[in-house]
N, CA, C and O of each residue as an XYZ file, in Angstrom:
664
protein
N       1.654    -14.371      5.384
C       0.860    -14.248      4.178
C       1.777    -13.772      3.053
O       2.449    -12.750      3.194
N       1.808    -14.499      1.945
C       2.609    -14.120      0.784
C       1.706    -13.550     -0.291
O       0.575    -14.001     -0.471
N       2.209    -12.559     -1.001
C       1.467    -11.984     -2.119
C       1.603    -12.908     -3.310
O       2.656    -13.505     -3.533
N       0.538    -13.021     -4.067
C       0.598    -13.733     -5.327
C       0.979    -12.695     -6.369
O       0.196    -11.799     -6.684
N       2.179    -12.821     -6.896
C       2.676    -11.849     -7.865
C       2.448    -12.427     -9.254
O       3.039    -13.445     -9.614
N       1.580    -11.769    -10.042
C       1.344    -12.255    -11.406
C       2.606    -12.078    -12.253
O       3.562    -11.442    -11.807
N       2.620    -12.626    -13.455
C       3.789    -12.422    -14.310
C       4.107    -10.927    -14.451
O       3.219    -10.100    -14.657
N       5.372    -10.618    -14.337
C       5.829     -9.230    -14.441
C       5.975     -8.857    -15.912
O       5.890     -9.731    -16.775
N       6.192     -7.578    -16.217
C       6.386     -7.195    -17.620
C       7.505     -8.022    -18.260
O       8.463     -8.405    -17.589
N       7.375     -8.290    -19.548
C       8.360     -9.126    -20.248
C       9.781     -8.611    -20.054
O      10.712     -9.394    -19.868
N       9.942     -7.304    -20.099
C      11.263     -6.695    -19.922
C      11.872     -7.052    -18.564
O      13.081     -7.256    -18.456
N      11.041     -7.125    -17.543
C      11.516     -7.466    -16.201
C      11.757     -8.968    -16.096
O      12.756     -9.396    -15.519
N      10.853     -9.766    -16.646
C      11.024    -11.220    -16.595
C      12.297    -11.657    -17.316
O      12.895    -12.670    -16.953
N      12.719    -10.900    -18.340
C      13.937    -11.228    -19.088
C      15.204    -10.738    -18.382
O      16.310    -11.133    -18.751
N      15.050     -9.898    -17.392
C      16.189     -9.344    -16.661
C      16.807    -10.432    -15.785
O      16.076    -11.225    -15.192
N      18.139    -10.487    -15.690
C      18.770    -11.492    -14.824
C      18.383    -11.356    -13.351
O      18.538    -12.302    -12.579
N      17.882    -10.182    -12.961
C      17.489     -9.950    -11.563
C      16.026    -10.284    -11.299
O      15.522    -10.012    -10.209
N      15.334    -10.869    -12.279
C      13.898    -11.137    -12.138
C      13.580    -11.975    -10.912
O      12.621    -11.690    -10.195
N      14.377    -13.002    -10.668
C      14.122    -13.858     -9.500
C      14.264    -13.067     -8.202
O      13.486    -13.263     -7.269
N      15.240    -12.187     -8.139
C      15.435    -11.367     -6.941
C      14.267    -10.394     -6.758
O      13.822    -10.154     -5.635
N      13.783     -9.845     -7.852
C      12.644     -8.920     -7.779
C      11.414     -9.667     -7.278
O      10.718     -9.191     -6.381
N      11.145    -10.831     -7.853
C      10.003    -11.643     -7.423
C      10.115    -12.025     -5.952
O       9.139    -11.950     -5.205
N      11.316    -12.436     -5.543
C      11.524    -12.829     -4.143
C      11.255    -11.654     -3.211
O      10.633    -11.815     -2.161
N      11.719    -10.489     -3.593
C      11.514     -9.299     -2.748
C      10.038     -8.958     -2.648
O       9.547     -8.604     -1.576
N       9.337     -9.065     -3.756
C       7.905     -8.753     -3.757
C       7.113     -9.784     -2.952
O       6.196     -9.425     -2.213
N       7.459    -11.043     -3.093
C       6.698    -12.094     -2.415
C       6.956    -12.208     -0.930
O       6.056    -12.552     -0.164
N       8.170    -11.925     -0.520
C       8.551    -12.148      0.876
C       8.001    -11.107      1.842
O       7.820    -11.400      3.023
N       7.738     -9.914      1.367
C       7.374     -8.824      2.279
C       5.879     -8.540      2.321
O       5.467     -7.501      2.837
N       5.068     -9.430      1.795
C       3.634     -9.167      1.687
C       2.932     -9.192      3.033
O       3.237     -9.999      3.911
N       1.987     -8.282      3.160
C       1.109     -8.282      4.335
C      -0.219     -7.656      3.929
O      -0.279     -6.919      2.944
N      -1.274     -7.938      4.670
C      -2.596     -7.410      4.308
C      -2.598     -5.886      4.303
O      -1.892     -5.243      5.081
N      -3.407     -5.325      3.411
C      -3.527     -3.871      3.334
C      -4.135     -3.273      4.599
O      -3.749     -2.182      5.019
N      -5.076     -3.976      5.199
C      -5.749     -3.512      6.413
C      -6.185     -4.748      7.189
O      -6.055     -5.864      6.685
N      -6.691     -4.577      8.386
C      -6.944     -5.709      9.285
C      -7.895     -6.757      8.707
O      -7.738     -7.938      9.015
N      -8.861     -6.380      7.893
C      -9.807     -7.342      7.336
C      -9.562     -7.632      5.872
O     -10.447     -8.147      5.189
N      -8.409     -7.320      5.388
C      -8.127     -7.436      3.954
C      -8.013     -8.874      3.488
O      -7.514     -9.744      4.202
N      -8.487     -9.102      2.277
C      -8.311    -10.393      1.623
C      -7.056    -10.362      0.753
O      -6.577    -11.403      0.304
N      -6.540     -9.188      0.524
C      -5.405     -8.993     -0.369
C      -4.148     -8.644      0.424
O      -4.149     -7.733      1.251
N      -3.086     -9.383      0.155
C      -1.778     -9.049      0.734
C      -0.968     -8.366     -0.360
O      -0.956     -8.810     -1.508
N      -0.297     -7.292      0.006
C       0.530     -6.569     -0.963
C       1.961     -6.491     -0.445
O       2.198     -6.470      0.762
N       2.906     -6.449     -1.374
C       4.306     -6.330     -0.952
C       4.581     -4.970     -0.318
O       4.022     -3.954     -0.731
N       5.438     -4.968      0.676
C       5.993     -3.732      1.226
C       7.318     -3.510      0.513
O       8.155     -4.411      0.457
N       7.510     -2.323     -0.027
C       8.769     -2.011     -0.705
C       9.361     -0.745     -0.105
O       8.635      0.215      0.152
N      10.656     -0.732      0.118
C      11.281      0.461      0.695
C      11.417      1.558     -0.360
O      11.607      1.284     -1.545
N      11.316      2.785      0.092
C      11.524      3.925     -0.807
C      13.017      4.256     -0.788
O      13.457      5.212     -0.148
N      13.773      3.439     -1.506
C      15.215      3.641     -1.605
C      15.518      4.587     -2.767
O      14.634      4.925     -3.555
N      16.763      5.002     -2.858
C      17.173      5.983     -3.862
C      16.866      5.512     -5.280
O      16.436      6.318     -6.106
N      17.071      4.239     -5.587
C      16.837      3.737     -6.949
C      15.361      3.841     -7.328
O      15.036      4.239     -8.447
N      14.474      3.490     -6.414
C      13.044      3.611     -6.700
C      12.651      5.072     -6.827
O      11.882      5.428     -7.720
N      13.163      5.920     -5.955
C      12.858      7.353     -6.035
C      13.299      7.922     -7.383
O      12.564      8.695     -7.997
N      14.498      7.544     -7.852
C      14.964      8.016     -9.171
C      14.047      7.543    -10.291
O      13.732      8.307    -11.203
N      13.622      6.297    -10.226
C      12.720      5.770    -11.256
C      11.398      6.537    -11.256
O      10.839      6.813    -12.317
N      10.903      6.878    -10.074
C       9.646      7.626     -9.993
C       9.801      9.055    -10.480
O       8.909      9.580    -11.145
N      10.925      9.694    -10.158
C      11.171     11.060    -10.636
C      11.217     11.076    -12.158
O      10.628     11.952    -12.791
N      11.917     10.105    -12.748
C      11.999     10.019    -14.216
C      10.615      9.797    -14.819
O      10.259     10.434    -15.811
N       9.842      8.906    -14.230
C       8.494      8.635    -14.730
C       7.609      9.874    -14.612
O       6.816     10.161    -15.510
N       7.742     10.598    -13.519
C       6.957     11.829    -13.326
C       7.330     12.863    -14.375
O       6.455     13.528    -14.928
N       8.618     13.005    -14.653
C       9.083     13.971    -15.648
C       8.548     13.636    -17.046
O       8.297     14.538    -17.845
N       8.375     12.350    -17.341
C       7.855     11.924    -18.655
C       6.330     11.914    -18.704
O       5.747     11.657    -19.758
N       5.689     12.187    -17.589
C       4.227     12.175    -17.564
C       3.639     10.783    -17.434
O       2.493     10.556    -17.821
N       4.413      9.844    -16.891
C       3.969      8.457    -16.775
C       3.358      8.127    -15.419
O       3.121      6.955    -15.124
N       3.096      9.137    -14.586
C       2.508      8.908    -13.263
C       1.164      9.607    -13.136
O       0.925     10.654    -13.739
N       0.300      9.004    -12.342
C      -0.944      9.633    -11.904
C      -0.854      9.690    -10.390
O      -0.541      8.688     -9.748
N      -1.125     10.851     -9.815
C      -1.041     11.030     -8.368
C      -2.432     11.077     -7.758
O      -3.346     11.680     -8.322
N      -2.588     10.445     -6.616
C      -3.864     10.431     -5.907
C      -4.700      9.228     -6.289
O      -4.771      8.867     -7.463
N      -5.337      8.600     -5.301
C      -6.072      7.365     -5.544
C      -7.246      7.557     -6.496
O      -7.490      6.704     -7.349
N      -7.964      8.642     -6.367
C      -9.113      8.874     -7.256
C      -8.654      8.980     -8.708
O      -9.261      8.381     -9.597
N      -7.592      9.735     -8.949
C      -7.061      9.846    -10.305
C      -6.540      8.522    -10.825
O      -6.702      8.203    -12.003
N      -5.911      7.746     -9.944
C      -5.414      6.415    -10.322
C      -6.574      5.518    -10.736
O      -6.518      4.860    -11.775
N      -7.621      5.495     -9.920
C      -8.787      4.651    -10.209
C      -9.438      5.068    -11.522
O      -9.831      4.216    -12.319
N      -9.554      6.372    -11.752
C     -10.150      6.864    -12.998
C      -9.310      6.455    -14.205
O      -9.852      5.993    -15.210
N      -8.001      6.620    -14.114
C      -7.116      6.256    -15.230
C      -7.209      4.763    -15.524
O      -7.244      4.360    -16.686
N      -7.250      3.948    -14.485
C      -7.357      2.504    -14.678
C      -8.696      2.113    -15.300
O      -8.745      1.196    -16.120
N      -9.778      2.786    -14.927
C     -11.099      2.495    -15.506
C     -11.139      2.851    -16.987
O     -11.694      2.100    -17.790
N     -10.563      3.977    -17.349
C     -10.515      4.375    -18.760
C      -9.757      3.321    -19.561
O     -10.201      2.901    -20.630
N      -8.607      2.897    -19.030
C      -7.827      1.864    -19.708
C      -8.606      0.557    -19.794
O      -8.573     -0.114    -20.825
N      -9.304      0.190    -18.727
C     -10.068     -1.060    -18.713
C     -11.166     -1.033    -19.773
O     -11.405     -2.038    -20.443
N     -11.831      0.101    -19.927
C     -12.860      0.211    -20.960
C     -12.251      0.013    -22.345
O     -12.832     -0.664    -23.194
N     -11.094      0.599    -22.566
C     -10.409      0.429    -23.846
C     -10.008     -1.020    -24.084
O     -10.157     -1.537    -25.191
N      -9.500     -1.671    -23.047
C      -9.123     -3.085    -23.170
C     -10.342     -3.966    -23.415
O     -10.280     -4.913    -24.199
N     -11.454     -3.652    -22.745
C     -12.694     -4.412    -22.959
C     -13.193     -4.235    -24.390
O     -13.636     -5.197    -25.018
N     -13.123     -3.019    -24.899
C     -13.547     -2.765    -26.284
C     -12.656     -3.512    -27.267
O     -13.147     -4.085    -28.240
N     -11.370     -3.510    -27.022
C     -10.439     -4.229    -27.882
C     -10.721     -5.733    -27.842
O     -10.716     -6.397    -28.878
N     -10.963     -6.261    -26.657
C     -11.254     -7.697    -26.521
C     -12.547     -8.063    -27.248
O     -12.653     -9.160    -27.796
N     -13.527     -7.165    -27.261
C     -14.783     -7.424    -27.948
C     -14.599     -7.461    -29.465
O     -15.326     -8.170    -30.162
N     -13.631     -6.700    -29.976
C     -13.391     -6.638    -31.425
C     -12.454     -7.733    -31.913
O     -12.454     -8.068    -33.097
N     -11.657     -8.290    -31.012
C     -10.669     -9.291    -31.407
C     -10.864    -10.553    -30.580
O     -11.678    -10.594    -29.658
N     -10.119    -11.553    -30.920
C     -10.194    -12.806    -30.164
C      -9.234    -12.802    -28.981
O      -9.164    -13.771    -28.225
N      -8.500    -11.712    -28.827
C      -7.501    -11.644    -27.754
C      -8.182    -11.548    -26.391
O      -9.112    -10.764    -26.201
N      -7.713    -12.342    -25.467
C      -8.216    -12.283    -24.100
C      -7.475    -11.209    -23.329
O      -6.542    -10.595    -23.848
N      -7.883    -10.983    -22.104
C      -7.197     -9.971    -21.296
C      -5.766    -10.398    -20.966
O      -5.468    -11.586    -20.836
N      -4.902     -9.415    -20.836
C      -3.505     -9.685    -20.492
C      -3.413    -10.261    -19.084
O      -4.117     -9.816    -18.178
N      -2.569    -11.222    -18.909
C      -2.369    -11.847    -17.604
C      -0.999    -11.465    -17.058
O      -0.326    -12.279    -16.426
N      -0.595    -10.240    -17.302
C       0.746     -9.779    -16.957
C       0.641     -8.372    -16.365
O      -0.211     -7.584    -16.775
N       1.495     -8.067    -15.417
C       1.523     -6.733    -14.818
C       1.926     -5.698    -15.877
O       2.933     -5.852    -16.568
N       1.118     -4.647    -15.983
C       1.469     -3.548    -16.869
C       1.347     -2.196    -16.176
O       1.745     -1.169    -16.725
N       0.795     -2.206    -14.971
C       0.640     -0.986    -14.182
C       1.071     -1.281    -12.753
O       0.945     -2.405    -12.268
N       1.585     -0.242    -12.084
C       2.074     -0.385    -10.714
C       1.439      0.705     -9.860
O       1.568      1.893    -10.156
N       0.752      0.289     -8.797
C       0.147      1.226     -7.860
C       0.963      1.187     -6.572
O       1.072      0.146     -5.924
N       1.527      2.325     -6.214
C       2.310      2.448     -4.988
C       1.512      3.295     -4.010
O       1.046      4.380     -4.358
N       1.353      2.804     -2.792
C       0.603      3.550     -1.785
C       1.484      3.791     -0.569
O       2.304      2.951     -0.198
N       1.300      4.955      0.043
C       2.044      5.320      1.254
C       1.593      4.436      2.409
O       0.509      3.854      2.367
N       2.418      4.339      3.427
C       2.099      3.456      4.553
C       1.414      4.156      5.724
O       1.312      3.582      6.809
N       0.944      5.387      5.520
C       0.283      6.103      6.614
C      -1.189      6.401      6.335
O      -1.751      7.342      6.894
N      -1.808      5.604      5.474
C      -3.216      5.811      5.150
C      -4.130      5.231      6.217
O      -3.721      4.395      7.022
N      -5.363      5.688      6.207
C      -6.387      5.176      7.118
C      -6.959      3.878      6.549
O      -6.776      3.573      5.370
N      -7.643      3.127      7.388
C      -8.234      1.864      6.943
C      -9.165      2.071      5.753
O      -9.170      1.268      4.819
N      -9.941      3.127      5.783
C     -10.862      3.424      4.667
C     -10.100      3.574      3.357
O     -10.546      3.072      2.325
N      -8.967      4.251      3.384
C      -8.119      4.419      2.199
C      -7.659      3.051      1.683
O      -7.731      2.780      0.484
N      -7.193      2.202      2.582
C      -6.700      0.883      2.159
C      -7.820     -0.026      1.664
O      -7.588     -0.879      0.808
N      -9.030      0.145      2.191
C     -10.169     -0.615      1.641
C     -10.429     -0.186      0.205
O     -10.724     -1.025     -0.646
N     -10.324      1.107     -0.075
C     -10.494      1.601     -1.448
C      -9.376      1.073     -2.349
O      -9.627      0.674     -3.487
N      -8.161      1.073     -1.843
C      -7.029      0.542     -2.607
C      -7.277     -0.925     -2.949
O      -7.020     -1.361     -4.071
N      -7.777     -1.678     -1.979
C      -8.047     -3.093     -2.224
C      -9.096     -3.282     -3.315
O      -8.954     -4.168     -4.157
N     -10.138     -2.470     -3.313
C     -11.168     -2.575     -4.357
C     -10.586     -2.277     -5.734
O     -10.856     -2.999     -6.694
N      -9.795     -1.223     -5.831
C      -9.161     -0.872     -7.107
C      -8.224     -1.994     -7.550
O      -8.217     -2.374     -8.721
N      -7.452     -2.513     -6.634
C      -6.495     -3.572     -6.945
C      -7.195     -4.832     -7.440
O      -6.754     -5.451     -8.408
N      -8.274     -5.209     -6.783
C      -9.015     -6.411     -7.180
C      -9.665     -6.223     -8.549
O      -9.691     -7.144     -9.365
N     -10.184     -5.035     -8.790
C     -10.873     -4.757    -10.066
C      -9.913     -4.849    -11.249
O     -10.308     -5.269    -12.336
N      -8.668     -4.466    -11.046
C      -7.733     -4.357    -12.173
C      -6.632     -5.423    -12.166
O      -5.661     -5.326    -12.916
N      -6.792     -6.434    -11.315
C      -5.838     -7.551    -11.325
C      -6.066     -8.364    -12.592
O      -7.199     -8.409    -13.071
N      -5.089     -8.986    -13.140
C      -3.691     -9.076    -12.743
C      -2.799     -8.017    -13.394
O      -1.587     -8.019    -13.180
N      -3.389     -7.107    -14.190
C      -2.516     -6.126    -14.853
C      -2.000     -5.056    -13.902
O      -1.086     -4.308    -14.253
N      -2.570     -4.971    -12.708
C      -2.150     -3.989    -11.711
C      -1.477     -4.700    -10.542
O      -2.057     -5.594     -9.925
N      -0.262     -4.296    -10.251
C       0.451     -4.771     -9.065
C       0.451     -3.622     -8.064
O       0.903     -2.519     -8.371
N      -0.056     -3.890     -6.871
C      -0.112     -2.879     -5.821
C       0.954     -3.184     -4.785
O       1.106     -4.325     -4.350
N       1.691     -2.150     -4.394
C       2.721     -2.267     -3.355
C       2.549     -1.128     -2.362
O       2.189     -0.009     -2.729
N       2.815     -1.436     -1.092
C       2.838     -0.396     -0.068
C       4.292      0.038      0.086
O       5.175     -0.783      0.332
N       4.524      1.330     -0.061
C       5.868      1.892      0.080
C       6.086      2.213      1.549
O       5.222      2.809      2.193
N       7.231      1.823      2.076
C       7.513      2.105      3.485
C       7.956      3.556      3.618
O       9.116      3.859      3.897
N       6.985      4.438      3.407
C       7.185      5.884      3.518
C       5.815      6.519      3.709
O       4.815      6.022      3.190
N       5.772      7.608      4.449
C       4.502      8.302      4.606
C       4.207      9.138      3.358
O       5.044      9.250      2.463
N       3.009      9.721      3.313
C       2.567     10.462      2.136
C       3.461     11.664      1.831
O       3.672     11.995      0.664
N       3.984     12.312      2.858
C       4.860     13.468      2.639
C       6.175     13.040      1.983
O       6.660     13.693      1.060
N       6.734     11.950      2.463
C       8.003     11.468      1.895
C       7.807     10.922      0.478
O       8.651     11.137     -0.392
N       6.700     10.218      0.246
C       6.412      9.711     -1.098
C       6.203     10.873     -2.068
O       6.718     10.852     -3.186
N       5.457     11.875     -1.644
C       5.239     13.052     -2.491
C       6.520     13.787     -2.812
O       6.737     14.192     -3.954
N       7.368     13.963     -1.818
C       8.651     14.641     -2.037
C       9.532     13.839     -2.989
O      10.226     14.411     -3.830
N       9.503     12.516     -2.858
C      10.320     11.662     -3.732
C       9.828     11.733     -5.175
O      10.637     11.726     -6.103
N       8.530     11.801     -5.375
C       7.958     11.811     -6.723
C       8.044     13.190     -7.364
O       8.470     13.325     -8.511
N       7.637     14.210     -6.617
C       7.509     15.547     -7.184
C       8.708     16.449     -6.922
O       8.839     17.499     -7.552
N       9.583     16.056     -6.004
C      10.739     16.881     -5.705
C      10.411     18.127     -4.914
O      11.210     19.062     -4.866
N       9.260     18.151     -4.302
C       8.845     19.299     -3.481
C       7.877     18.806     -2.419
O       7.455     17.650     -2.446
N       7.527     19.676     -1.487
C       6.599     19.279     -0.431
C       5.218     19.042     -1.031
O       4.563     19.958     -1.529
N       4.804     17.785     -0.966
C       3.518     17.387     -1.517
C       3.145     16.066     -0.861
O       3.941     15.127     -0.848
N       1.935     15.994     -0.318
C       1.475     14.735      0.288
C       0.806     13.897     -0.797
O      -0.192     14.309     -1.389
N       1.361     12.730     -1.047
C       0.829     11.819     -2.064
C       0.663     10.452     -1.421
O       1.639      9.837     -0.991
N      -0.582      9.976     -1.357
C      -0.831      8.665     -0.756
C      -0.856      7.552     -1.789
O      -0.680      6.384     -1.440
N      -1.073      7.891     -3.054
C      -1.128      6.863     -4.096
C      -0.505      7.387     -5.376
O      -0.725      8.530     -5.777
N       0.278      6.523     -6.008
C       0.950      6.850     -7.267
C       0.730      5.678     -8.213
O       1.028      4.532     -7.876
N       0.204      5.972     -9.402
C       0.050      4.953    -10.435
C       1.139      5.152    -11.474
O       1.232      6.213    -12.091
N       1.954      4.139    -11.664
C       2.956      4.142    -12.726
C       2.262      3.480    -13.904
O       1.900      2.305    -13.841
N       2.076      4.244    -14.986
C       1.173      3.769    -16.028
C       1.783      3.536    -17.402
O       1.034      3.371    -18.365
N       3.049      3.516    -17.535
C       3.664      3.175    -18.817
C       4.587      1.987    -18.594
O       5.308      1.941    -17.597
N       4.571      1.024    -19.515
C       5.330     -0.210    -19.280
C       6.815      0.046    -19.076
O       7.450     -0.662    -18.295
N       7.376      1.016    -19.741
C       8.795      1.353    -19.555
C       9.038      1.832    -18.128
O      10.018      1.438    -17.496
N       8.154      2.674    -17.625
C       8.292      3.210    -16.262
C       8.018      2.123    -15.214
O       8.672      2.091    -14.172
N       7.054      1.236    -15.486
C       6.771      0.128    -14.568
C       7.999     -0.777    -14.472
O       8.405     -1.170    -13.378
N       8.579     -1.100    -15.609
C       9.773     -1.954    -15.615
C      10.925     -1.301    -14.851
O      11.626     -1.971    -14.092
N      11.120     -0.007    -15.049
C      12.213      0.701    -14.344
C      11.977      0.691    -12.837
O      12.910      0.481    -12.062
N      10.739      0.916    -12.422
C      10.423      0.917    -10.976
C      10.636     -0.477    -10.376
O      11.182     -0.602     -9.280
N      10.214     -1.508    -11.080
C      10.389     -2.867    -10.560
C      11.863     -3.268    -10.523
O      12.305     -3.911     -9.571
N      12.625     -2.892    -11.553
C      14.055     -3.201    -11.549
C      14.766     -2.462    -10.421
O      15.783     -2.939     -9.917
N      14.252     -1.314    -10.023
C      14.856     -0.553     -8.929
C      14.744     -1.305     -7.598
O      15.460     -0.985     -6.649
N      13.876     -2.276     -7.522
C      13.704     -3.061     -6.304
C      14.757     -4.155     -6.152
O      14.907     -4.729     -5.073
N      15.488     -4.445     -7.236
C      16.461     -5.547     -7.216
C      17.666     -5.229     -6.371
O      18.573     -6.054     -6.253
């Protein structure tokens, strides 16, 4: 099963490594849970991605925890819907947010992730990080913290995280 990766941020699409990033995202996809309709890329928590997440966290560009991620995405969606109602602009068909989830969640957690991902597609790209919640939390916060979901919510930080996959 391959993930359908929507257009990436313009900054990433213009990068010479864009094809490599797309290939990495598409090749490692697997369903979130046994009955999932959505396949998401598996991405390793390598040093480059960890650095990008630490920088994003320091700038306040991350939301930790699935509930907080879902709330932040809903607030943004309401704003985008209001903007679309006032203008002739349609919704963006490009990734602008990145949801990273740990690989040690329960099926119920992944069903919730799938609902959030479907609701906010195509502007949200969801990836499963090959790290448990403790390792993901330590990589993001620099201390012992269990984090099962991280939303990268600024286009600069999303681009940096995606380029770190190249």
